[in-house]
C-alpha positions in Angstrom: -45.1 57.4 197.6 -43.1 58.1 200.8 -40.4 55.6 199.8 -40.1 57.3 196.4 -39.4 60.7 198.2 -36.9 59.1 200.5 -35.0 57.5 197.7 -35.0 60.6 195.5 -33.8 62.7 198.5 -31.0 60.2 199.2 -29.9 60.3 195.6 -30.0 64.1 195.5 -27.9 64.3 198.7 -25.4 61.7 197.3 -25.1 63.7 194.1 -24.5 66.9 196.0 -21.8 65.3 198.2 -20.1 63.9 195.1 -20.1 67.4 193.5 -18.9 69.0 196.7 -16.1 66.4 197.1 -14.8 66.7 193.5 -15.2 70.4 192.6 -14.4 73.8 194.1 -17.4 76.0 193.9 -16.0 79.4 192.9 -17.8 82.7 193.4 -16.8 86.3 193.4 -17.2 89.6 191.5 -14.8 88.5 188.7 -16.9 85.3 188.1 -20.3 85.6 186.5 -22.5 83.3 188.6 -20.9 80.2 189.9 -17.9 78.4 188.4 -16.8 74.8 189.1 -13.1 74.1 189.3 -12.1 70.4 189.4 -10.2 69.4 192.6 -7.0 67.6 192.5 -8.2 65.0 195.0 -11.6 64.1 196.5 -12.2 66.1 199.7 -14.9 68.2 201.3 -12.4 70.9 202.3 -12.2 74.1 200.3 -15.5 73.4 198.6 -16.7 77.0 198.5 -14.1 79.5 197.5 -14.6 83.2 197.0 -12.2 84.4 194.3 -12.2 88.0 195.6 -10.8 86.9 199.0 -8.2 84.6 197.4 -7.2 87.2 194.8 -6.6 89.9 197.4 -4.2 88.0 199.5 -0.4 87.4 198.9 0.3 84.2 197.0 2.1 82.6 200.0 -1.0 83.3 202.2 -3.3 81.9 199.5 -1.2 78.7 199.3 -1.4 78.3 203.1 -5.2 78.9 203.4 -6.4 77.3 200.1 -3.6 74.9 199.1 -5.9 72.6 197.0 -7.6 75.4 195.2 -4.3 77.2 194.4 -2.8 74.0 193.1 -5.8 73.2 190.9 -5.7 76.7 189.5 -2.0 76.4 188.7 -2.6 73.1 187.1 -5.4 74.5 184.9 -3.2 77.5 183.9 -0.3 75.2 183.1 -2.5 72.9 181.0 -3.8 75.9 179.0 -0.3 77.2 178.5 0.9 73.8 177.3 -2.0 73.6 174.9 -1.1 77.0 173.4 2.6 76.1 173.1 1.6 72.8 171.4 -0.8 74.6 169.0 2.1 76.9 168.0 4.5 73.9 167.6 4.7 74.0 163.8 5.1 77.8 163.8 7.9 77.4 166.3 9.6 74.7 164.2 9.5 76.9 161.1 10.8 79.9 163.0 13.7 77.8 164.5 14.6 76.4 161.1 14.9 80.0 159.8 17.2 80.9 162.7 14.6 83.2 164.4 15.7 83.9 167.9 12.5 85.6 169.3 9.1 84.9 167.9 5.5 85.1 168.8 2.4 83.1 167.8 -1.1 82.7 168.9 -4.3 84.7 169.1 -3.9 87.4 171.7 -7.1 88.1 173.5 -7.8 91.8 174.3 -4.1 92.8 174.2 -3.1 95.9 172.3 0.7 95.7 172.9 2.2 92.8 174.8 5.6 93.1 176.4 6.9 90.0 178.0 8.9 89.7 181.2 11.9 87.5 180.9 11.7 86.5 184.5 8.3 84.9 183.8 9.5 82.7 181.0 9.6 78.9 181.6 11.2 76.0 179.9 8.6 74.0 177.9 9.4 71.3 175.3 13.0 72.4 175.1 12.3 76.1 174.5 12.2 79.1 176.8 8.5 80.2 176.5 6.4 83.0 177.9 2.6 82.6 177.6 0.3 85.5 178.4 -3.2 86.4 177.2 -3.2 83.8 174.5 0.1 84.9 173.0 3.1 82.6 173.0 6.5 84.2 172.9 9.4 81.8 172.6 13.2 82.1 172.4 15.1 79.5 170.6 18.6 78.4 171.5 20.1 79.7 168.3 
């Protein structure tokens, strides 16, 4: 009976260490409950992150104090943006074939009117693209 408790305790501790080493445990007022963000590399640093404290500091300070968390969030945002651009691929091709210079596609989430900032546009798959709130705005080269 005692050995069973020791083994189950050791397994539980090992599982907790693996979770702590592979995920950021994110809390804060903007997060309902606890959210797990995958770390870019296995480490026990930056395991517990309060989103309120990270969100209220300048980006350069956040990158200095929480480099792994900021990098993993940027990676997640870029992956989401790439998926939206890929989902709009056919619409983009049709628009470019018609000579459309500025076009939008996607399902905007909770956005009444969406203006885009040219300075925030990025080159993705050969197009100048801006992604915000689920809405993809692209500018073709034509």
